[in-house]
C-alpha positions as CSV (number, residue, x, y, z in Angstrom):
1,M,6.8,-35.4,-5.5
2,T,5.8,-31.7,-5.7
3,T,3.4,-30.6,-3.0
4,H,1.4,-27.4,-2.9
5,R,-1.5,-25.7,-1.1
6,H,-4.4,-23.9,-2.8
7,K,-3.4,-22.4,-6.2
8,V,-1.2,-24.3,-8.6
9,I,1.7,-22.4,-10.2
10,P,0.7,-22.3,-13.9
11,T,2.9,-24.4,-16.1
12,D,4.3,-21.5,-18.2
13,A,5.2,-19.5,-15.0
14,R,6.7,-22.6,-13.4
15,A,9.0,-23.1,-16.5
16,L,10.3,-19.6,-16.2
17,I,11.1,-20.0,-12.5
18,E,12.8,-23.4,-13.1
19,A,14.9,-22.0,-15.9
20,R,16.3,-19.5,-13.3
21,V,16.6,-21.6,-10.1
22,G,16.4,-25.3,-11.1
23,K,13.6,-27.8,-10.6
24,I,11.0,-27.0,-8.1
25,T,10.8,-29.7,-5.5
26,E,7.8,-28.3,-3.6
27,Y,6.0,-25.0,-2.9
28,E,3.4,-23.6,-0.6
29,N,1.1,-20.7,-1.3
30,A,1.4,-17.8,1.1
31,E,-1.4,-17.5,3.6
32,G,-3.2,-14.2,3.3
33,G,-2.0,-13.4,-0.1
34,L,-4.9,-11.6,-1.8
35,N,-3.4,-9.5,-4.6
36,S,-1.1,-11.7,-6.6
37,E,-1.9,-14.6,-9.0
38,I,1.3,-16.2,-7.7
39,A,2.5,-15.8,-4.1
40,A,4.4,-18.9,-3.1
41,H,7.3,-20.2,-1.1
42,V,9.3,-22.1,-3.7
43,H,11.8,-24.8,-2.8
44,T,14.5,-26.3,-4.9
45,R,17.6,-28.4,-4.2
46,Y,19.6,-25.2,-4.2
47,G,17.5,-23.3,-1.6
48,S,14.2,-21.5,-1.2
49,I,12.8,-18.2,-2.6
50,F,9.5,-16.4,-2.4
51,V,7.9,-15.6,-5.8
52,K,5.2,-13.1,-6.5
53,G,3.8,-12.8,-9.9
54,L,1.0,-11.4,-12.2
55,R,0.2,-11.9,-15.8
56,R,1.5,-8.9,-17.8
57,D,-2.1,-8.0,-18.9
58,H,-3.4,-8.0,-15.3
59,R,-5.0,-4.7,-14.3
60,R,-2.7,-4.4,-11.3
61,I,0.6,-5.2,-13.1
62,W,2.0,-1.9,-11.9
63,T,2.3,-3.4,-8.4
64,Q,5.1,-5.7,-9.6
65,R,7.2,-2.7,-10.8
66,R,6.4,-0.8,-7.7
67,E,7.7,-3.5,-5.4
68,A,10.8,-4.0,-7.5
69,D,11.5,-0.3,-7.5
70,I,11.1,0.1,-3.7
71,A,13.1,-3.0,-2.7
72,P,16.6,-1.5,-2.8
73,Y,15.6,1.3,-0.4
74,V,14.1,-0.9,2.3
75,E,16.9,-3.4,3.0
76,G,16.6,-4.8,6.5
77,I,12.9,-3.6,6.7
78,A,11.6,-5.8,3.8
79,P,12.8,-9.1,2.3
80,T,15.6,-8.6,-0.2
81,L,14.6,-8.7,-3.9
82,L,16.7,-11.4,-5.6
83,W,15.6,-11.0,-9.2
84,R,12.8,-9.8,-11.5
85,L,11.9,-11.9,-14.6
86,K,9.5,-11.2,-17.5
87,G,8.5,-13.8,-20.0
88,A,5.7,-16.0,-21.4
89,G,3.2,-13.3,-20.5
90,W,4.3,-13.2,-16.8
91,D,6.0,-10.6,-14.5
92,L,7.7,-12.4,-11.6
93,N,9.6,-11.0,-8.6
94,A,11.7,-13.3,-6.4
95,F,12.5,-12.4,-2.8
96,E,14.5,-14.0,-0.1
97,N,12.3,-16.6,1.6
98,V,11.3,-15.2,5.0
99,E,10.0,-17.9,7.3
100,G,7.7,-16.2,9.7
101,R,4.2,-15.9,11.1
102,H,1.8,-13.0,10.8
103,A,2.1,-10.3,13.5
104,D,-0.2,-10.3,16.5
105,Y,-1.5,-6.8,17.3
106,T,-3.6,-7.7,20.3
107,P,-2.9,-6.1,23.7
108,G,0.1,-7.7,25.5
109,S,1.6,-9.2,22.3
110,A,5.3,-9.5,22.2
111,D,5.1,-8.5,18.5
112,L,4.2,-4.9,19.2
113,P,7.7,-3.6,20.0
114,L,8.9,-5.3,16.8
115,V,6.4,-3.4,14.8
116,V,7.4,-0.2,16.5
117,E,11.0,-0.9,15.5
118,L,9.9,-1.3,11.8
119,L,8.0,1.9,12.0
120,V,10.9,3.8,13.5
121,N,13.3,2.5,10.9
122,L,10.9,3.2,8.0
123,S,10.1,6.7,9.2
124,Q,13.8,7.5,8.6
125,V,13.7,6.4,4.9
126,E,13.4,9.3,2.5
127,A,11.1,8.6,-0.5
128,P,13.2,7.4,-3.4
129,D,13.0,8.9,-6.9
130,V,10.5,6.4,-8.2
131,E,6.9,6.7,-9.3
132,L,4.8,6.9,-6.2
133,R,1.5,8.6,-5.3
134,S,1.5,11.1,-2.5
135,M,-0.8,10.7,0.5
136,A,-2.0,14.2,-0.1
137,D,-3.2,13.0,-3.5
138,R,-4.6,9.8,-2.2
139,M,-6.6,11.5,0.6
140,Q,-7.8,14.6,-1.3
141,H,-11.3,13.2,-1.8
142,H,-11.6,12.5,2.0
143,T,-10.5,15.9,3.5
144,T,-10.1,19.5,2.6
145,T,-6.7,19.6,4.3
146,S,-4.8,16.8,2.5
147,D,-1.8,19.1,2.1
148,W,-1.1,18.6,5.7
149,F,-0.2,15.0,4.9
150,S,2.6,15.9,2.5
151,G,6.2,15.0,3.2
152,D,9.4,13.4,1.9
153,A,9.1,10.1,3.8
154,L,8.6,6.7,2.2
155,L,5.3,5.2,3.5
156,H,4.1,1.6,3.3
157,T,0.4,2.5,4.2
158,D,-0.9,-1.1,4.5
159,W,-0.4,-2.4,8.1
160,F,-2.6,-5.4,7.7
161,P,-1.1,-7.9,10.2
162,A,-0.3,-10.4,7.4
163,N,2.0,-7.8,5.9
164,V,4.3,-8.0,9.0
165,L,6.2,-11.3,9.2
166,V,7.7,-12.2,12.6
167,K,10.7,-14.4,12.3
168,S,11.8,-17.0,14.8
169,D,14.9,-14.9,15.6
170,G,12.8,-12.2,17.1
171,T,13.0,-9.8,14.1
172,A,10.3,-8.7,11.7
173,R,10.0,-7.9,8.0
174,L,7.4,-5.8,6.2
175,V,6.0,-7.2,3.0
176,D,3.7,-6.2,0.1
177,W,4.7,-2.6,-0.9
178,A,2.1,-2.2,-3.6
179,W,0.5,0.8,-1.9
180,A,3.8,2.5,-1.0
181,S,3.4,6.3,-1.1
182,T,5.2,9.5,-0.2
183,G,4.1,11.7,2.7
184,A,4.6,12.8,6.3
185,A,6.6,10.3,8.3
186,W,3.9,10.1,11.1
187,I,1.3,8.7,8.7
188,D,2.3,5.0,9.0
189,P,2.1,5.0,12.8
190,A,-1.2,6.8,12.5
191,L,-2.5,4.1,10.2
192,W,-1.3,1.5,12.6
193,V,-3.3,3.1,15.4
194,V,-6.5,2.0,13.7
195,W,-5.3,-1.6,13.3
196,L,-4.4,-1.6,17.0
197,I,-7.9,-0.4,18.0
198,K,-9.4,-3.1,15.8
199,A,-7.2,-5.7,17.6
200,G,-8.6,-4.7,21.0
201,H,-6.6,-1.7,22.2
202,S,-8.4,1.4,23.5
203,P,-7.7,4.5,21.3
204,E,-5.5,5.9,24.1
205,E,-3.5,2.6,24.4
206,A,-3.1,2.5,20.6
207,E,-1.8,6.0,20.5
208,E,0.6,5.3,23.3
209,W,2.2,2.6,21.1
210,A,2.3,4.9,18.1
211,R,4.0,7.6,20.2
212,Q,7.0,5.4,20.6
213,V,7.7,6.4,17.0
214,P,9.3,9.9,17.3
215,A,7.7,11.0,14.0
216,F,4.2,10.4,15.5
217,A,5.1,11.8,18.9
218,E,6.2,15.0,17.3
219,A,3.4,15.3,14.8
220,D,1.1,18.3,14.7
221,G,-2.1,17.3,16.6
222,V,-4.4,19.2,14.3
223,A,-2.9,17.4,11.3
224,V,-3.4,14.0,13.0
225,D,-7.0,15.0,13.9
226,A,-7.6,15.7,10.2
227,F,-6.0,12.4,9.2
228,A,-8.1,10.5,11.6
229,E,-11.2,12.0,10.2
230,A,-10.1,11.4,6.7
231,T,-9.4,7.7,7.6
232,V,-13.1,7.4,8.7
233,S,-14.1,8.6,5.3
234,V,-11.8,6.1,3.6
235,W,-13.3,3.2,5.4
236,E,-16.8,4.5,4.9
237,E,-16.1,4.4,1.1
238,I,-14.6,0.9,1.3
239,T,-17.5,-0.5,3.4
240,A,-20.1,1.0,1.1
241,N,-18.8,-1.3,-1.6
242,D,-17.8,-4.3,0.5
243,S,-19.3,-5.0,3.9
244,T,-16.8,-7.8,4.8
245,P,-16.9,-8.0,8.7
246,W,-13.2,-7.0,9.2
247,M,-13.7,-3.9,7.0
248,N,-16.7,-2.8,9.2
249,E,-14.5,-3.4,12.2
250,M,-11.9,-1.1,10.7
251,L,-14.5,1.6,10.2
252,N,-15.7,1.3,13.8
253,A,-12.1,1.5,15.0
254,A,-11.5,4.6,12.9
255,R,-14.6,6.2,14.3
256,A,-13.5,5.3,17.9
257,W,-10.2,7.0,17.3
258,V,-11.8,10.2,16.1
259,A,-14.2,10.2,19.0
260,S,-11.3,9.8,21.5
261,R,-9.4,12.7,19.9
262,S,-12.4,15.0,20.1
263,Q,-12.8,14.5,23.9
264,P,-11.7,17.4,26.0
265,P,-8.7,16.6,28.3
266,S,-9.5,15.5,31.8
267,F,-7.9,17.3,34.7
268,P,-7.6,16.2,38.4
269,D,-10.1,17.7,40.8
270,I,-7.9,20.2,42.7
271,Y,-10.7,21.1,45.2
272,A,-11.0,19.5,48.6
273,P,-14.4,18.2,49.6
274,G,-16.7,21.1,50.4
275,E,-14.4,23.8,48.9
276,R,-15.8,23.9,45.3
277,D,-17.2,27.3,44.5
278,N,-20.8,26.7,43.5
279,G,-21.2,30.2,42.2
């Protein structure tokens, strides 16, 4: 008997999948999947796959092509794309079925080094010759210095914890590449900083984790300052239209990051008691 949770795979889409992989014995919808009409772990007698799909008249159908285009360039970072299928009004992508839990970003989490490893590996991937927006373009309405965000790296840009799957073997995979972009390699670690602050890290602690990624450690501080300020603007725009609590938390985290970077550095007091010149 087929079992499922939440959304039912529509009959026409199910027929397409079964024509490719055989009869579906059971499936579970992915937790946290917000952007796809179909996002399910599909099981057959021959094995399991993960299927994402949208109707071909969906306003975000471009995300299916984007993920399929990116997949060959992120082997070992993201789940492997097995096939793409169009028919009966559907566009379906099938990936290897990664059994894993969502990453924990809280202080002390054993997942944090795994995310650093993903960031390091991704920072070394050059943007492929596929249709992608640049971060300079995406951020141009939030700063006057968006050119500082330009670069040739492939960026994921959406470090929502549900997009990092931690496997039982101690490795992690990065999923949902709909917002992949081109830009400076330090931008993904910078975006992760805000998520870490939201998860309970101080801005200084969050940056310490990000600095384990060489691209971020070597980034121009003025450019990072500008990006932090632009990120506040992004979340102000988002929360103006949707005041979901976690979004407001992200805005507060972005503001805390900017505030921390605007503080003057502290220096040890080199004067012995009584020796300070009071002028």
